[in-house]
C-alpha positions in Angstrom: -55.9 170.8 -52.6 -57.4 172.1 -56.2 -60.9 173.1 -57.0 -61.6 171.7 -60.5 -65.1 170.9 -60.2 -67.7 172.9 -58.5 -71.3 171.2 -58.3 -74.4 173.4 -57.6 -77.8 171.9 -56.3 -80.7 173.6 -58.5 -84.6 173.5 -57.6 -87.2 176.2 -58.6 -87.1 178.0 -55.4 -86.6 181.8 -55.2 -83.2 181.3 -54.5 -82.1 178.8 -57.1 -80.6 181.8 -59.4 -78.4 183.5 -56.9 -77.0 180.0 -56.0 -75.8 179.3 -59.6 -74.6 182.9 -59.7 -72.5 182.3 -56.5 -71.2 179.2 -58.0 -70.3 180.2 -61.2 -68.1 183.1 -59.6 -66.3 180.3 -57.8 -65.9 178.1 -60.7 -64.5 181.3 -63.0 -62.1 182.3 -59.6 -60.6 178.6 -59.5 -60.8 177.9 -63.2 -63.3 175.1 -62.3 -65.7 173.4 -64.3 -69.3 174.5 -63.1 -71.8 171.2 -62.8 -75.2 171.8 -62.4 -77.6 168.8 -60.6 -81.1 168.3 -60.2 -83.4 165.5 -59.8 -87.1 165.0 -59.1 -88.6 162.1 -58.0 -92.0 160.9 -59.8 -94.5 159.8 -57.3 -95.5 155.9 -56.8 -98.6 154.9 -58.5 -101.5 156.0 -56.7 -103.8 153.1 -55.7 -106.8 153.6 -57.4 -109.7 151.2 -58.4 -109.1 151.7 -62.2 -105.8 150.6 -63.4 -106.1 153.1 -66.2 -106.7 155.7 -64.0 -103.7 155.0 -61.8 -101.5 155.0 -65.1 -103.1 158.4 -66.5 -102.1 160.1 -63.2 -98.4 158.6 -63.5 -98.0 159.8 -66.9 -99.0 163.2 -66.1 -96.6 163.2 -63.0 -94.0 161.9 -65.0 -94.4 164.7 -67.7 -94.2 167.4 -64.8 -91.3 166.0 -63.4 -89.6 166.0 -66.8 -90.8 169.8 -67.4 -89.7 170.8 -63.8 -86.2 168.9 -65.0 -86.1 171.4 -68.2 -87.0 174.4 -66.4 -84.4 174.1 -63.7 -81.5 173.4 -66.3 -82.9 176.6 -68.2 -81.9 178.6 -65.1 -78.9 177.1 -64.7 -77.5 177.8 -68.3 -79.2 181.3 -67.8 -77.4 181.8 -64.5 -74.1 180.2 -64.9 -73.5 182.5 -68.0 -70.8 181.7 -71.1 -67.6 182.5 -69.3 -66.9 179.3 -67.7 -67.0 175.2 -68.7 -70.6 174.1 -67.7 -72.0 170.5 -67.4 -75.5 169.2 -66.7 -76.7 166.1 -64.7 -80.5 165.5 -64.2 -82.8 162.4 -63.3 -86.0 161.0 -62.3 -84.9 160.4 -58.9 -84.8 161.1 -54.9 -82.9 164.7 -55.4 -80.6 164.1 -51.7 -79.4 160.7 -52.6 -78.7 161.7 -56.5 -76.3 164.7 -55.5 -74.6 162.6 -53.1 -74.2 159.9 -55.8 -72.7 162.8 -58.2 -70.8 164.4 -55.8 -68.1 161.7 -56.3 -67.0 163.8 -59.2 -66.9 167.2 -57.6 -64.7 168.9 -55.4 -67.0 171.0 -53.6 -70.9 170.7 -53.9 -72.9 174.1 -53.6 -76.4 173.9 -51.9 -79.0 176.4 -50.7 -80.1 177.1 -46.6 -83.6 176.3 -46.1 -84.4 177.7 -43.0 -88.0 178.2 -41.6 -88.1 181.6 -43.7 -86.9 180.6 -46.9 -89.7 179.1 -48.6 -90.4 176.0 -50.3 -87.9 174.5 -52.5 -90.4 171.8 -53.8 -89.8 168.7 -54.7 -86.4 169.4 -56.0 -85.0 170.5 -52.8 -81.9 169.4 -51.0 -82.0 168.3 -47.6 -78.5 169.9 -46.6 -78.0 167.8 -43.1 -78.6 164.6 -44.6 -76.4 165.6 -47.8 -73.5 166.5 -45.4 -73.8 163.1 -43.5 -73.4 161.3 -46.8 -71.8 163.3 -49.5 -68.1 162.9 -48.4 -66.9 166.4 -50.1 -67.2 169.9 -48.5 -70.5 171.5 -48.5 -71.0 175.2 -49.3 -74.3 176.2 -47.3 -75.5 179.5 -49.2 -77.9 181.9 -47.8 -81.1 183.2 -50.3 -79.3 186.5 -52.0 -76.0 185.8 -52.2 -74.8 185.9 -55.8 -70.9 186.3 -55.1 -68.5 185.0 -52.2 -65.0 187.1 -52.0 -63.8 185.1 -48.9 -61.3 187.8 -47.9 -62.1 187.7 -44.3 -62.8 184.0 -43.0 -63.9 182.8 -39.6 -62.8 179.0 -38.8 -65.2 177.7 -35.9 -62.4 175.1 -34.6 -63.2 172.4 -32.3 -60.5 169.6 -32.4 -62.3 166.7 -34.1 -62.3 165.0 -36.9 -64.7 167.2 -38.8 -63.1 170.1 -38.0 -59.8 169.0 -39.0 -61.1 168.0 -42.0 -63.2 171.6 -42.7 -59.8 173.0 -42.5 -58.5 170.8 -45.0 -61.0 171.1 -47.4 -61.0 175.1 -47.0 -57.3 175.6 -47.9 -58.2 176.8 -51.4 -60.0 179.7 -49.6 -57.7 180.2 -46.3 -54.7 180.6 -48.4 -55.7 183.5 -50.2 -57.7 185.0 -47.8 -56.7 188.7 -46.7 -57.8 187.6 -43.1 -58.5 184.2 -41.1 -59.8 184.4 -37.6 -59.5 181.2 -35.9 -61.9 181.1 -33.1 -62.4 178.5 -30.5 -66.0 179.0 -28.4 -66.8 177.3 -25.4 -65.6 176.7 -21.7 -62.6 174.3 -22.7 -61.6 176.9 -25.5 -58.1 176.9 -23.9 -57.6 173.1 -24.6 -58.5 172.8 -28.1 -55.1 173.2 -29.8 -55.6 176.2 -31.6 -52.0 177.3 -31.6 -51.0 174.1 -33.4 -53.9 174.9 -36.0 -52.9 178.7 -36.5 -49.2 177.5 -37.0 -50.5 174.8 -39.7 -52.6 177.5 -41.8 -49.7 180.2 -41.5 -47.5 177.4 -43.4 -50.1 177.3 -46.3 -49.9 180.7 -46.7 -52.9 181.9 -44.6 -52.7 185.3 -42.7 -54.3 183.7 -39.3 -55.3 185.2 -35.8 -56.7 183.2 -33.1 -59.5 184.1 -30.9 -60.6 182.2 -27.8 -64.1 182.8 -26.6 -64.2 180.8 -23.3 -67.6 182.4 -21.8 -70.4 179.8 -21.2 -72.9 182.7 -21.4 -73.9 181.8 -25.1 -74.2 179.1 -26.9 -70.9 178.3 -29.1 -72.9 178.4 -32.5 -74.4 182.1 -31.2 -70.6 183.2 -30.3 -69.1 182.2 -33.6 -71.8 183.8 -35.8 -71.9 187.2 -33.7 -67.8 186.8 -33.9 -68.1 186.6 -37.6 -70.6 189.7 -38.1 -68.1 191.8 -36.1 -65.4 190.6 -38.1 -67.2 191.3 -41.5 -66.7 188.0 -42.4 -68.3 186.4 -45.2 -67.6 182.8 -45.0 -67.7 180.6 -42.0 -65.6 177.4 -42.2 -66.7 174.6 -39.7 -67.1 170.9 -39.1 -70.4 169.4 -39.2 -71.4 167.4 -36.7 -74.4 164.6 -36.1 -75.0 161.6 -34.3 -77.9 158.8 -34.3 -80.6 160.9 -36.1 -79.5 163.2 -38.9 -81.4 166.1 -37.6 -80.1 166.0 -34.2 -76.9 168.0 -34.0 -74.3 168.6 -31.4 -71.6 171.2 -30.8 -74.4 173.5 -29.3 -76.8 173.0 -32.2 -73.9 174.9 -34.7 -74.8 173.0 -37.5 -78.4 173.2 -37.2 -78.4 176.9 -36.5 -76.1 177.5 -39.2 -78.5 175.4 -41.7 -81.4 177.2 -40.9 -80.3 180.6 -40.1 -77.0 182.1 -41.0 -76.5 184.5 -43.2 -73.1 184.1 -44.2 -71.8 181.4 -46.7 -70.6 178.5 -44.6 -68.3 175.9 -45.8 -69.2 172.6 -43.8 -67.5 168.9 -43.8 -68.1 166.1 -42.1 
């Protein structure tokens, strides 16, 4: 898989600049185009007794939305720099739905981690969980404060599911160039997940891979993987994103939810 277009979401949160710098470094690494995307929905007409007042309020909100989109574009252009190809897409629309649509032109989408301590991204923020379920592209979740991703040491959180298989496939441009790839299987059924086959598959693509089985049921799978990643001094986790009936309810020990909200490492996720 060749990465030719990296797409990054823009909002006016404190971490937006870091996220663009991170995405720009990836675009430079893969000789790809960096596309910035932002959307801001204008609230519907407010029901008031005076129609003219309602229209006046709408015009104010419309102008404010356009100003914020222009501000986001300025952040994108400033932080992307001049050494790479760039493109910009913006609209007065619901942000997650708009990014999902625009991602048809992307090989990878970069979004911010928005956990309880990450601050409010405002009306242009992206719901990462909903995006993962709908976008059909690998999504790189970037924590605040991360400006570059070397991906020299990568942890693959493996579970023998469609989502994990897709995540491994999507991550091959990173895995094949890494100095060390740790294939980690956590949980009481770790020996039954076919880790040896996956390691052989990755080796065939040039990855320097080792396998690690963590069968102890004493910790949640997510926490076991995150602890291993910290010990291995990894800077990227690759994993499948799991969801069912409601977008905010997650399985695999809550791993998807935990990573979206709390991980200090970049995480490449596919659904």
